[in-house]
Structures are given as structure tokens and as C-alpha cells.
PDB file as gemmi writes it, atoms N, CA and C in Angstrom:
CRYST1    1.000    1.000    1.000  90.00  90.00  90.00 P 1                      
ATOM      1  N   MET A   1      -8.236 -20.247  17.728  1.00  0.00           N  
ATOM      2  CA  MET A   1      -8.813 -19.210  16.817  1.00  0.00           C  
ATOM      3  C   MET A   1      -7.935 -18.101  17.192  1.00  0.00           C  
ATOM      4  N   GLN A   2      -7.459 -17.407  16.360  1.00  0.00           N  
ATOM      5  CA  GLN A   2      -6.641 -16.013  16.469  1.00  0.00           C  
ATOM      6  C   GLN A   2      -7.563 -14.984  15.632  1.00  0.00           C  
ATOM      7  N   GLN A   3      -7.495 -13.764  16.385  1.00  0.00           N  
ATOM      8  CA  GLN A   3      -8.180 -12.519  15.583  1.00  0.00           C  
ATOM      9  C   GLN A   3      -7.395 -11.404  15.799  1.00  0.00           C  
ATOM     10  N   GLU A   4      -7.215 -10.613  14.697  1.00  0.00           N  
ATOM     11  CA  GLU A   4      -6.407  -9.441  14.673  1.00  0.00           C  
ATOM     12  C   GLU A   4      -6.757  -8.516  13.647  1.00  0.00           C  
ATOM     13  N   THR A   5      -6.769  -6.962  13.788  1.00  0.00           N  
ATOM     14  CA  THR A   5      -7.007  -6.082  12.871  1.00  0.00           C  
ATOM     15  C   THR A   5      -5.762  -5.612  12.395  1.00  0.00           C  
ATOM     16  N   ILE A   6      -5.507  -5.402  11.328  1.00  0.00           N  
ATOM     17  CA  ILE A   6      -4.403  -4.793  10.832  1.00  0.00           C  
ATOM     18  C   ILE A   6      -4.490  -3.802  10.083  1.00  0.00           C  
ATOM     19  N   ARG A   7      -3.640  -2.928   9.637  1.00  0.00           N  
ATOM     20  CA  ARG A   7      -3.889  -1.807   8.731  1.00  0.00           C  
ATOM     21  C   ARG A   7      -3.134  -1.939   7.415  1.00  0.00           C  
ATOM     22  N   VAL A   8      -3.575  -1.729   6.363  1.00  0.00           N  
ATOM     23  CA  VAL A   8      -2.721  -1.938   5.123  1.00  0.00           C  
ATOM     24  C   VAL A   8      -2.753  -0.736   4.248  1.00  0.00           C  
ATOM     25  N   SER A   9      -1.949  -0.708   3.313  1.00  0.00           N  
ATOM     26  CA  SER A   9      -1.859   0.435   2.266  1.00  0.00           C  
ATOM     27  C   SER A   9      -2.268  -0.163   1.111  1.00  0.00           C  
ATOM     28  N   GLY A  10      -2.829   0.664   0.361  1.00  0.00           N  
ATOM     29  CA  GLY A  10      -3.339   0.072  -1.149  1.00  0.00           C  
ATOM     30  C   GLY A  10      -4.620   0.047  -1.462  1.00  0.00           C  
ATOM     31  N   ILE A  11      -5.546   0.010  -0.289  1.00  0.00           N  
ATOM     32  CA  ILE A  11      -7.055   0.020  -0.318  1.00  0.00           C  
ATOM     33  C   ILE A  11      -7.510   1.633  -0.805  1.00  0.00           C  
ATOM     34  N   ARG A  12      -8.009   1.771  -1.858  1.00  0.00           N  
ATOM     35  CA  ARG A  12      -8.440   3.180  -2.306  1.00  0.00           C  
ATOM     36  C   ARG A  12      -9.839   3.373  -2.790  1.00  0.00           C  
ATOM     37  N   CYS A  13     -10.615   1.961  -2.944  1.00  0.00           N  
ATOM     38  CA  CYS A  13     -12.056   2.261  -3.420  1.00  0.00           C  
ATOM     39  C   CYS A  13     -12.553   0.564  -3.155  1.00  0.00           C  
ATOM     40  N   GLU A  14     -13.705   0.284  -3.629  1.00  0.00           N  
ATOM     41  CA  GLU A  14     -14.517  -0.644  -3.224  1.00  0.00           C  
ATOM     42  C   GLU A  14     -14.016  -1.844  -4.062  1.00  0.00           C  
ATOM     43  N   ARG A  15     -13.325  -1.485  -5.381  1.00  0.00           N  
ATOM     44  CA  ARG A  15     -12.730  -2.481  -6.162  1.00  0.00           C  
ATOM     45  C   ARG A  15     -11.541  -2.978  -5.405  1.00  0.00           C  
ATOM     46  N   CYS A  16     -10.531  -2.145  -4.636  1.00  0.00           N  
ATOM     47  CA  CYS A  16      -9.543  -2.535  -3.966  1.00  0.00           C  
ATOM     48  C   CYS A  16     -10.154  -3.708  -2.954  1.00  0.00           C  
ATOM     49  N   VAL A  17     -11.147  -3.180  -2.108  1.00  0.00           N  
ATOM     50  CA  VAL A  17     -11.714  -4.234  -1.073  1.00  0.00           C  
ATOM     51  C   VAL A  17     -11.968  -5.551  -1.793  1.00  0.00           C  
ATOM     52  N   GLY A  18     -12.519  -5.423  -3.062  1.00  0.00           N  
ATOM     53  CA  GLY A  18     -12.819  -6.755  -3.795  1.00  0.00           C  
ATOM     54  C   GLY A  18     -11.635  -7.418  -4.060  1.00  0.00           C  
ATOM     55  N   ARG A  19     -10.430  -6.885  -4.530  1.00  0.00           N  
ATOM     56  CA  ARG A  19      -9.463  -7.346  -4.796  1.00  0.00           C  
ATOM     57  C   ARG A  19      -8.740  -8.159  -3.497  1.00  0.00           C  
ATOM     58  N   LEU A  20      -8.679  -7.431  -2.421  1.00  0.00           N  
ATOM     59  CA  LEU A  20      -8.266  -7.995  -1.489  1.00  0.00           C  
ATOM     60  C   LEU A  20      -8.981  -9.476  -0.972  1.00  0.00           C  
ATOM     61  N   ALA A  21     -10.545  -9.285  -1.124  1.00  0.00           N  
ATOM     62  CA  ALA A  21     -11.345 -10.517  -0.790  1.00  0.00           C  
ATOM     63  C   ALA A  21     -10.696 -11.903  -1.690  1.00  0.00           C  
ATOM     64  N   VAL A  22     -10.592 -11.254  -3.071  1.00  0.00           N  
ATOM     65  CA  VAL A  22     -10.384 -12.542  -3.980  1.00  0.00           C  
ATOM     66  C   VAL A  22      -8.737 -13.019  -3.482  1.00  0.00           C  
ATOM     67  N   ALA A  23      -7.921 -12.100  -3.058  1.00  0.00           N  
ATOM     68  CA  ALA A  23      -6.467 -12.589  -2.524  1.00  0.00           C  
ATOM     69  C   ALA A  23      -6.712 -13.502  -1.237  1.00  0.00           C  
ATOM     70  N   LEU A  24      -7.713 -13.526  -0.300  1.00  0.00           N  
ATOM     71  CA  LEU A  24      -7.924 -14.136   0.556  1.00  0.00           C  
ATOM     72  C   LEU A  24      -8.894 -15.352   0.467  1.00  0.00           C  
ATOM     73  N   GLU A  25      -9.541 -15.161  -0.414  1.00  0.00           N  
ATOM     74  CA  GLU A  25     -10.578 -16.302  -0.800  1.00  0.00           C  
ATOM     75  C   GLU A  25     -10.271 -17.824  -0.959  1.00  0.00           C  
ATOM     76  N   ASN A  26     -10.814 -18.455  -0.047  1.00  0.00           N  
ATOM     77  CA  ASN A  26     -10.565 -19.956   0.022  1.00  0.00           C  
ATOM     78  C   ASN A  26      -9.222 -20.141   0.662  1.00  0.00           C  
ATOM     79  N   HIS A  27      -8.878 -19.496   1.469  1.00  0.00           N  
ATOM     80  CA  HIS A  27      -7.503 -19.644   2.230  1.00  0.00           C  
ATOM     81  C   HIS A  27      -7.801 -20.796   3.390  1.00  0.00           C  
ATOM     82  N   ASP A  28      -7.009 -21.737   3.091  1.00  0.00           N  
ATOM     83  CA  ASP A  28      -7.197 -22.843   4.196  1.00  0.00           C  
ATOM     84  C   ASP A  28      -6.857 -22.067   5.480  1.00  0.00           C  
ATOM     85  N   GLY A  29      -8.067 -22.209   6.495  1.00  0.00           N  
ATOM     86  CA  GLY A  29      -7.671 -21.842   7.934  1.00  0.00           C  
ATOM     87  C   GLY A  29      -8.093 -20.594   8.252  1.00  0.00           C  
ATOM     88  N   LEU A  30      -8.509 -19.438   7.060  1.00  0.00           N  
ATOM     89  CA  LEU A  30      -9.024 -18.345   7.324  1.00  0.00           C  
ATOM     90  C   LEU A  30     -10.512 -18.429   7.653  1.00  0.00           C  
ATOM     91  N   GLU A  31     -10.960 -18.164   8.707  1.00  0.00           N  
ATOM     92  CA  GLU A  31     -12.357 -18.285   9.128  1.00  0.00           C  
ATOM     93  C   GLU A  31     -13.143 -16.740   8.766  1.00  0.00           C  
ATOM     94  N   PHE A  32     -12.561 -15.657   8.981  1.00  0.00           N  
ATOM     95  CA  PHE A  32     -13.334 -14.263   8.689  1.00  0.00           C  
ATOM     96  C   PHE A  32     -12.308 -13.427   8.261  1.00  0.00           C  
ATOM     97  N   ALA A  33     -12.668 -12.640   7.102  1.00  0.00           N  
ATOM     98  CA  ALA A  33     -11.911 -11.527   6.797  1.00  0.00           C  
ATOM     99  C   ALA A  33     -12.748 -10.438   6.472  1.00  0.00           C  
ATOM    100  N   ASN A  34     -12.665  -9.172   6.832  1.00  0.00           N  
ATOM    101  CA  ASN A  34     -13.375  -7.947   6.641  1.00  0.00           C  
ATOM    102  C   ASN A  34     -12.275  -6.804   6.438  1.00  0.00           C  
ATOM    103  N   ALA A  35     -12.674  -6.041   5.426  1.00  0.00           N  
ATOM    104  CA  ALA A  35     -11.646  -4.960   5.126  1.00  0.00           C  
ATOM    105  C   ALA A  35     -12.752  -3.698   5.009  1.00  0.00           C  
ATOM    106  N   ASN A  36     -12.112  -2.460   5.371  1.00  0.00           N  
ATOM    107  CA  ASN A  36     -12.964  -1.234   5.084  1.00  0.00           C  
ATOM    108  C   ASN A  36     -11.892  -0.293   4.213  1.00  0.00           C  
ATOM    109  N   LEU A  37     -12.443   0.922   3.861  1.00  0.00           N  
ATOM    110  CA  LEU A  37     -11.788   2.058   2.920  1.00  0.00           C  
ATOM    111  C   LEU A  37     -10.750   2.533   3.544  1.00  0.00           C  
ATOM    112  N   MET A  38     -10.706   2.527   4.994  1.00  0.00           N  
ATOM    113  CA  MET A  38      -9.541   3.152   5.803  1.00  0.00           C  
ATOM    114  C   MET A  38      -8.363   2.167   5.785  1.00  0.00           C  
ATOM    115  N   GLY A  39      -8.520   1.158   5.104  1.00  0.00           N  
ATOM    116  CA  GLY A  39      -7.392   0.154   5.159  1.00  0.00           C  
ATOM    117  C   GLY A  39      -7.379  -0.831   6.464  1.00  0.00           C  
ATOM    118  N   ASP A  40      -8.188  -0.805   7.177  1.00  0.00           N  
ATOM    119  CA  ASP A  40      -8.553  -1.776   8.346  1.00  0.00           C  
ATOM    120  C   ASP A  40      -8.830  -2.946   7.843  1.00  0.00           C  
ATOM    121  N   VAL A  41      -8.386  -4.167   8.249  1.00  0.00           N  
ATOM    122  CA  VAL A  41      -8.326  -5.535   7.656  1.00  0.00           C  
ATOM    123  C   VAL A  41      -8.528  -6.463   9.038  1.00  0.00           C  
ATOM    124  N   THR A  42      -9.557  -6.996   9.442  1.00  0.00           N  
ATOM    125  CA  THR A  42      -9.825  -7.978  10.308  1.00  0.00           C  
ATOM    126  C   THR A  42      -9.621  -9.307   9.888  1.00  0.00           C  
ATOM    127  N   LEU A  43      -8.951  -9.942  10.535  1.00  0.00           N  
ATOM    128  CA  LEU A  43      -8.817 -11.382   9.991  1.00  0.00           C  
ATOM    129  C   LEU A  43      -9.310 -12.387  11.315  1.00  0.00           C  
ATOM    130  N   ALA A  44      -9.686 -13.406  11.160  1.00  0.00           N  
ATOM    131  CA  ALA A  44      -9.679 -14.659  12.148  1.00  0.00           C  
ATOM    132  C   ALA A  44      -9.475 -15.618  11.553  1.00  0.00           C  
ATOM    133  N   TRP A  45      -8.494 -16.563  12.306  1.00  0.00           N  
ATOM    134  CA  TRP A  45      -7.618 -17.794  11.690  1.00  0.00           C  
ATOM    135  C   TRP A  45      -7.755 -18.913  12.569  1.00  0.00           C  
ATOM    136  N   ASP A  46      -7.619 -19.947  11.838  1.00  0.00           N  
ATOM    137  CA  ASP A  46      -7.346 -21.273  12.833  1.00  0.00           C  
ATOM    138  C   ASP A  46      -5.751 -21.370  12.868  1.00  0.00           C  
ATOM    139  N   GLU A  47      -5.206 -21.183  14.109  1.00  0.00           N  
ATOM    140  CA  GLU A  47      -3.922 -21.303  14.309  1.00  0.00           C  
ATOM    141  C   GLU A  47      -3.296 -22.537  13.785  1.00  0.00           C  
ATOM    142  N   GLU A  48      -3.958 -23.592  14.022  1.00  0.00           N  
ATOM    143  CA  GLU A  48      -3.430 -24.809  13.434  1.00  0.00           C  
ATOM    144  C   GLU A  48      -3.341 -25.221  11.926  1.00  0.00           C  
ATOM    145  N   ARG A  49      -4.173 -24.551  10.980  1.00  0.00           N  
ATOM    146  CA  ARG A  49      -4.015 -24.272   9.785  1.00  0.00           C  
ATOM    147  C   ARG A  49      -3.427 -23.463   8.847  1.00  0.00           C  
ATOM    148  N   THR A  50      -3.215 -21.998   9.666  1.00  0.00           N  
ATOM    149  CA  THR A  50      -2.549 -21.053   8.786  1.00  0.00           C  
ATOM    150  C   THR A  50      -2.074 -20.161   9.717  1.00  0.00           C  
ATOM    151  N   SER A  51      -1.123 -19.251   9.329  1.00  0.00           N  
ATOM    152  CA  SER A  51      -0.640 -18.162  10.358  1.00  0.00           C  
ATOM    153  C   SER A  51      -0.898 -16.814   9.997  1.00  0.00           C  
ATOM    154  N   ARG A  52      -0.473 -15.842  10.774  1.00  0.00           N  
ATOM    155  CA  ARG A  52      -0.592 -14.319  10.463  1.00  0.00           C  
ATOM    156  C   ARG A  52       0.345 -13.980   9.398  1.00  0.00           C  
ATOM    157  N   GLU A  53       1.378 -14.864   9.417  1.00  0.00           N  
ATOM    158  CA  GLU A  53       2.506 -14.517   8.208  1.00  0.00           C  
ATOM    159  C   GLU A  53       2.015 -14.900   7.172  1.00  0.00           C  
ATOM    160  N   VAL A  54       1.422 -15.956   6.944  1.00  0.00           N  
ATOM    161  CA  VAL A  54       1.214 -16.466   5.480  1.00  0.00           C  
ATOM    162  C   VAL A  54      -0.281 -15.813   5.100  1.00  0.00           C  
ATOM    163  N   LEU A  55      -1.141 -15.002   5.923  1.00  0.00           N  
ATOM    164  CA  LEU A  55      -2.134 -14.397   5.311  1.00  0.00           C  
ATOM    165  C   LEU A  55      -1.403 -13.196   5.301  1.00  0.00           C  
ATOM    166  N   VAL A  56      -0.765 -12.562   5.982  1.00  0.00           N  
ATOM    167  CA  VAL A  56       0.066 -11.128   5.310  1.00  0.00           C  
ATOM    168  C   VAL A  56       0.631 -11.423   4.144  1.00  0.00           C  
ATOM    169  N   ALA A  57       1.504 -12.516   4.050  1.00  0.00           N  
ATOM    170  CA  ALA A  57       2.175 -12.616   2.647  1.00  0.00           C  
ATOM    171  C   ALA A  57       1.017 -12.463   1.319  1.00  0.00           C  
ATOM    172  N   ALA A  58      -0.052 -13.408   1.714  1.00  0.00           N  
ATOM    173  CA  ALA A  58      -0.968 -13.378   0.778  1.00  0.00           C  
ATOM    174  C   ALA A  58      -1.450 -12.004   0.416  1.00  0.00           C  
ATOM    175  N   LEU A  59      -1.650 -11.297   1.372  1.00  0.00           N  
ATOM    176  CA  LEU A  59      -2.061  -9.628   1.018  1.00  0.00           C  
ATOM    177  C   LEU A  59      -0.815  -8.942   0.252  1.00  0.00           C  
ATOM    178  N   ARG A  60       0.288  -9.281   0.741  1.00  0.00           N  
ATOM    179  CA  ARG A  60       1.343  -8.553   0.099  1.00  0.00           C  
ATOM    180  C   ARG A  60       1.521  -9.096  -1.408  1.00  0.00           C  
ATOM    181  N   LYS A  61       1.072 -10.334  -1.693  1.00  0.00           N  
ATOM    182  CA  LYS A  61       1.438 -10.734  -3.152  1.00  0.00           C  
ATOM    183  C   LYS A  61       0.202 -10.127  -4.080  1.00  0.00           C  
ATOM    184  N   ALA A  62      -0.865  -9.674  -3.253  1.00  0.00           N  
ATOM    185  CA  ALA A  62      -2.042  -8.932  -4.292  1.00  0.00           C  
ATOM    186  C   ALA A  62      -1.923  -7.433  -4.058  1.00  0.00           C  
ATOM    187  N   GLY A  63      -0.618  -7.048  -3.694  1.00  0.00           N  
ATOM    188  CA  GLY A  63      -0.270  -5.565  -3.661  1.00  0.00           C  
ATOM    189  C   GLY A  63      -0.491  -4.779  -2.483  1.00  0.00           C  
ATOM    190  N   PHE A  64      -0.961  -5.505  -1.447  1.00  0.00           N  
ATOM    191  CA  PHE A  64      -1.264  -4.587  -0.319  1.00  0.00           C  
ATOM    192  C   PHE A  64       0.046  -4.782   0.812  1.00  0.00           C  
ATOM    193  N   ARG A  65       0.248  -3.478   1.537  1.00  0.00           N  
ATOM    194  CA  ARG A  65       1.305  -3.865   2.452  1.00  0.00           C  
ATOM    195  C   ARG A  65       0.825  -3.714   3.697  1.00  0.00           C  
ATOM    196  N   GLU A  66       1.254  -4.098   4.803  1.00  0.00           N  
ATOM    197  CA  GLU A  66       1.006  -3.989   6.336  1.00  0.00           C  
ATOM    198  C   GLU A  66       1.614  -2.534   6.731  1.00  0.00           C  
ATOM    199  N   VAL A  67       0.821  -1.702   7.453  1.00  0.00           N  
ATOM    200  CA  VAL A  67       1.522  -0.439   7.677  1.00  0.00           C  
ATOM    201  C   VAL A  67       1.533  -0.370   9.193  1.00  0.00           C  
ATOM    202  N   GLU A  68       2.704  -0.087   9.640  1.00  0.00           N  
ATOM    203  CA  GLU A  68       2.904  -0.202  11.190  1.00  0.00           C  
ATOM    204  C   GLU A  68       2.167   0.970  11.922  1.00  0.00           C  
ATOM    205  N   PRO A  69       1.684   0.721  12.943  1.00  0.00           N  
ATOM    206  CA  PRO A  69       0.781   1.507  13.785  1.00  0.00           C  
ATOM    207  C   PRO A  69       1.852   2.909  14.116  1.00  0.00           C  
ATOM    208  N   ALA A  70       1.495   4.099  14.081  1.00  0.00           N  
ATOM    209  CA  ALA A  70       2.501   5.326  14.245  1.00  0.00           C  
ATOM    210  C   ALA A  70       2.874   5.256  15.891  1.00  0.00           C  
ATOM    211  N   TRP A  71       2.306   4.655  16.657  1.00  0.00           N  
ATOM    212  CA  TRP A  71       2.724   4.926  18.104  1.00  0.00           C  
ATOM    213  C   TRP A  71       3.635   3.836  18.416  1.00  0.00           C  
ATOM    214  N   GLU A  72       3.969   3.091  17.639  1.00  0.00           N  
ATOM    215  CA  GLU A  72       5.153   1.949  17.651  1.00  0.00           C  
ATOM    216  C   GLU A  72       6.423   2.455  17.666  1.00  0.00           C  
TER     217      GLU A  72                                                      
END                                                                             
């Protein structure tokens, strides 16, 4: 099991959070997803069934973009 919190752009309201949930709904291997209005998305997934890249691509397809941390 892998878990990570990433920051994404495009979350401006509760409706956006719902759209993000729909984008990840029933994704094979995704065990947990939680998003807040600050753009933080916590994901937990089974590495044998999916990958971080596949999950981020699903978010991107729904209109959300990963934001790189400012300190990197």
C-alpha cells in the first residue's frame, strides 16, 4: 500500500471536490481518496493494481493539475 498527499490546482468549491471524486470513482487499486478546498488530495493505492502516475493522469483528465511544492 502506498499513500501520498499531493496538491492540485482546479479545486475552487465543493462541486470541484465532487468532480474530483467522480474522476477517481471505482478506479482499480485505489483504496482511499480525500480532497479539501485547499487543493490537497490524499491518495492511498495498491501498487500491484495501479500507480501514482495513473492516478495523477486520471486527475489531469478531469481538469486538475498537480502543483509542485514551492520548496523543491
